[in-house]
N, C-alpha and C positions, 0 to 999 in steps of 0.2 A: 361226659363228653362221647360224643359217638365217636366209632373207628374211622380213620381216615378211609378214603377209598383210593384204591392204588392203581395206577395207568403205567401202560409202556406206549411208546409212539412209534409209528413207522413209518419212514418219508422225513429224514431229517432236513428237507430242502426249504424254500421261502415259507411255506403255508406253515409250516411246523411251530414257529416261534409264535404265532397267533396262540398255540395252544399252550407250549408248554411256558412261556411267559405268564400265562396267567394262573396256571399252577403254581409257581415259583413266588407270586408276588400275592395276589390278590385271595387266593384261595389255600394258603398253607393250613389253614386250620382243617380243611375239611379233605383235604386231597394231597396225594403225594404220587410225585413222577418217579419210575423206578429204571426206566432204560429206553436207551433208543435202538432202533434196528433200521437197516439200510445197507445199500450195496456199495456204499462208500464210509471208508473208514476216516478220512479225513474230514468230511463233511461233518459226521457225528462228532468228532473230536472239535470243529469248530462250534457246534451249537452245544457241546458242554463247556465251552472257554464261554459263550454268553452266559449261560447260566450262571456260572460262578463270577464272572467280573463283571455282569452288567447288571443280575438280577439277585447276587448274594445267596446263591441258591449252592446246594452241593453239588459235584459232578456223578451221572448215574453211569451205570453200566452198559456197554456197547456190545451189540450182536449184529452179525452180519446177515443178509437178508436168508439165506440157506441156515441159519439158526433160529430161524423165528420158533419153531418147535420145542427147541431147547430154551430158549428165553419164556415163553409160559410156563412150562415146567420148572424153572429155577425160579421164578420172579412170582409166580402165581398172583398175576394182577387179576383185578375185577374187570376190566375196559380195558379194550386197545383202542388207541388213537391211529386212524391209517390218513396218513396226510403223503401217500406217494404219487407216484405218476398215473393219473387216471385209469388206465388200461390196466392196472394190476390191483385196484380197489378190490373186486370180489375175491381174487387170492387170498390177501389179508383177511378181509371180513368174513367169508366163509371157514377159514381156516382157523379164527380167532373163537366162532362160535362151535365149532366142533370140539377145542380145548375146552369149553365151558364158560368163554368170556364174553359179556357183551361189547358194543363195539360203537364207537364215534367216528362217523365217517365225513370227511372233506367232499363237497360235491364237486361233480356229479356223482352220484352212487356209484354207478360204473357208465360205460360208452356205449354199448351195444344190446339188443334183444335177449340174445342168448344169454350175455354174462347177469342180466338182470333175473332171467328166470332161474338162473342157479342161486341169487342171493335170495328171491324170495323161497325157493323150496328149502333152501338151507335155515332161515327162519321158521319155517312151519315143522321142519326136522329136530330142529336141536329146542327150539323156545326160546331163544336166545334175543335179546333186542339191539336193534340199529337205529340208532339215532343219525341223521344228516342234517349237518350245520348250515342251514336256513338264515343266516343271520338278518339278511333283509325283511324278514316277516316280523322283526324285532324292532326297525326303525318305528320311531312314534308318527311319523307322516304315514307309513303304510298301514300301522295299527288303526288310524283315524280312518283313512279309506275304507278299511272293512268295518268298522263300525258305523261310519255312515251310511254303506251299502245295506249293511244288515237292519239298520234302523228305517230303511224305507224313503229317506228322502229323495230318492231317484226313482222309487218304485223298483219294477223288477227291472233287472240288467238283460237287456237285449242285445247290445254289442258293445264291444271294445277296441279302442285303436290304442296301439301300444308302439311307440318310437323311441328306441334307443340308440344312443350315441356314444359310441367310443372313439378317443381322439387319438391325435398321432403319437401321444407318448405311450397312454395308457394299451391303448388297441394295437398299435404296432407291436406291442411286446409279445403279442401271440403270437408273432410271426417271425420271432428273433430265436425262440426256443422249442422245446418238445412239443408244445401244443399244435405246431405248425404240419406236423404227420396226425390225419386222420385218425389211425389207428391208435395213437397214444391218446388222443383228447375227445372223438367224436365230433371235432370241428367246434366252432362257436356255438351252434344250434344246439349243442348239449353241454360244452363245456361251460359258457358263460349262461347261454339261455335258460337254461334249467333253473336258475334266479328267477328269472321274469314269468317263464311259463307257471313255474312254483308259485309264484305272487297271484297268477290271475286265478288258478286253482282255488290259493286261498280267500281271494279278494271276492270271487263271485260263488264259491262255495260247491262247485262243479267239478266235472273232470273231461279230458278232452274224449271226442269221439273220433272225428274225423280229421285229417292234416291233407293240407294242399302245400307247395311250396316249390318257390325257383331259389337259387343260389350260386353264385359263383364268384372266382377270383378276378376283381375288375381292375385294383389298384396296385397290392403287392405284387412280388416274383419279377423274375427277371424281364419275362416277355411284355408284362406290361410297362416295365421303365424304359424299356426299349422303344417302344413304340411312343412313349413320352420324350425321346430322343437324350435319356442317358445314354452316356458312354464310359463313364467309370467306375469299376464294379469289383466288389473285393467279397470273401468268403466269410470272414469275419472281422470285427471292427478293431478290438485291442490291438494297439501296436502297428496298424495298418494305416499307413499315409493316406489311402485312399478314401478311409473313413474321416479324417481329421475333421472337415467341415460338412460332413452329414448329418442335418439335425435328426435322423432315423438311426443315427449309429450309437451303440451303447459299449463304453469303455468300463469295463471289468475293473481293470488298475486305478482307476480313479475313484471307486467306493469301496470301501473299507469292508462292508457287509457282504457284497457281490464278488470282491475278491476272494474274501476268507471260505465263501459257500462254493464258489464255483472254479473260479481261476486257479487257487491251490488245489483244487481236488481233480482237475481235469486227468492227472497224470493216471487215475485210477480207473475210470469208465468212460474216459474220452467225451465226456457230454460238454459242449459249447455252447454256454447261455447268451452269446454273444453273435450270432450269426446274422448275417444280412436279412433283412426283409425283400431286398430285390434280388433276392436268390433263386438258385433253381431247387427243384424239390418239395416246394411247398404246395399241399394238397387241399386244404383248407379253404373254404369262403371267407371272403372280407364283406359281401353285400349280400343279403338274404332277407326275404320277403315271405311271410307265412300266412296264413289263413286255416282258422283251427274252428269246428263245430265242436261246442261242446254239448252234454248231456242234458242240461237243461235248454238247449235251442238257442244259447247265446253265440254269436260270432266273433272270434276273434281278428283282427287285422294287425300283424306285429312286422316291423322291421327292425332290421341290425346291420349298423354298418360301422368299418371299425377305423376310418381313417380321417375322423372330422373335426372342425375347429373348435369344439366344445367337450365335455364330457356330462351325459345325462340323459335325463328322457323326459319325452311329454306322455301323458298318457288320456285317456277320455273314455269315461263310462256314460254310456246313452241308457236310458232306461224311460219306462212308462209313465213317469211323473217328471222326467226332466235330465240334466247331463251334470257330471262332476267331471273337472279339470286338474290335473295336476302338472306341473312343470319344475324339475328337480334338477340344480346343477350340482355336480360333484366334483372334488377335489382330484386334480390329474395325480397318478403315481405310475410307478414302475415297481411291480413286484420284488420284495425284499431292498429296495433300493433306499429305505426311509423307515420312520418310524410307523409302527401297524394303525396308529390312531389317526393317520392321515389317508389311509386306504379307503376312498369311498367316502371322505368325509363330507359332509354339504357344505358348497358355498352360497346357496340359494334355493328357496321355495316357494311355491304359491299353489293354494287350492281353493277352488273356486266351485259352488254349487251354483246351477243355473235351472230354477223352478219352471216348470214348464209352464205356469201362469202365475208369474211372479217376478220379483225383483233379482237379482243375480248377489251373491255374499261370496264373502272369504271365509274361509274356514282357518281359524289360529289353532295351531298345533304347537307345542311344546318342543323347545331346540334340544335334540338328542345328543348327547356328548359321545366323542369317539368315533370309530370307523364305521363305513357301510351307514351314516345316517344317524348314527347312535345306536344303532341295534347289537353292535359287537359286545359291549358291556352287558346289556341285557341277556343275551344270547350265553355269554360265557358264568353268568351267575345261574342260568338254567341248568349249565353244564355240571360244573364244579362247584357251585354254593350250595344254597338253600331256598332252591326255587317256591314262587310265590304261587298262588291259586290262580290260574291264567283262563279269564273266560274266552278268550279267543282261542285256546288251543294251538298254540305257535310253536310248541315242540313236533318236530317232524319225525316220521319214524319210516321205515323203508318202503310202506305203501305212498307215502308222500315223496319218498325219493325216484321210487318207479315211475308215478306218473309225471311228476316233472319231465325226467328225462324220455319220456316215452313221447311227449311231443316234438322233442328235437330228434329223436331217432325216427318217427316216422316222418318228420320232415327231409331229413337225410335221404330215406328211401324215395320220398314223392320227388327230390331232387334228380336222383338217380333215375328213376324209372319214366318221369312226368306224369304219375298217377297220383289220384288221393288214397291214402292209407289208413284203414280202419285200426284205431288204436287197440282195441280188443284182439286184435288177432296176432300182434306182438308177443305178450304175455298171457299166462293165466295165474289167478290169484287163487289161492285155497284148491288147489286140483289134486293135492295128496288126500 
């Protein structure tokens, strides 16, 4: 039996459980978790309690963030898993590689072009590997879309129209927590749309060349609420009578997971997970439109709205021989507020091919089991289990991670300047 691969995890908040639960259950034979690292000891203690009580795994060692180097020296992991706040990803990715480790990082790989360049340079300098966890690539219907496009049923793809809807439960959640500050998350065009821009790169087999975008905060935030006639406001929901009947409020004391991860941990770092989505200080957009020209001349028109009545997306690929349409409805959720298998789980899907000179037909796709359209379990096996040969090359490296966020980073710059942005001017690959 081959020796288990050893892992440590940085950032024990909401996304961490996706990874440590997999190691503790389905992949015990191939993988071992050694330690948590975080700025917050209470949160690490809660993650350890989840490991022992829910997953029947042993508690692991804990290290504060300033002890990162010490953790690597003592634990000697093969790989560092990074699930911290987005703006800190590059710090841990780069230092882990410098200390001789490979990296698995949650998306987005980082939040701006400067940090992205630092990661690219570090990979070239250290020759270590970075995996970016694009679980949507692995969903059966997304893989099927790539297969159909590669097979040529709609000819050469000339344009893509992609509309993503975040609803008033999931979409609102980005405006309650640290994501509402663009310095932390890069805004939704980086934090969330990295999935979508990666999918387009993956589907059409090309890279973004030129990006133009508009974006604004038109629904969330205090000023927008005031203009709609709202008169009752609050800073945070938990324990506040003004939030009692607000459908946008999140009450941390009514959910055991949210209480353990956040409310009980506030005294250490002051982080409030339940801020009002109609408060001051929000500087990310909730309404976005992007146009992208790809290096193969295809054109993408993309929209993202974060306050809609249902969750999911609609996409159409137009080609020289026809059109492929997909419509997906996803399960609504609040991060860390329930079972991981329900995050992005499918509620409904349709996929239809419209040949240029033929009758349209529906494409039947196997039902994926688990979160994010069934992509989560396949990704986790690829990371921690025994990967199988994959003709679609769904495993994403740092180059894939960079090319997905660079579309969003360019879109942010375009919103700021009113100008189109050339993606190749943001970072350079292989410059060492």
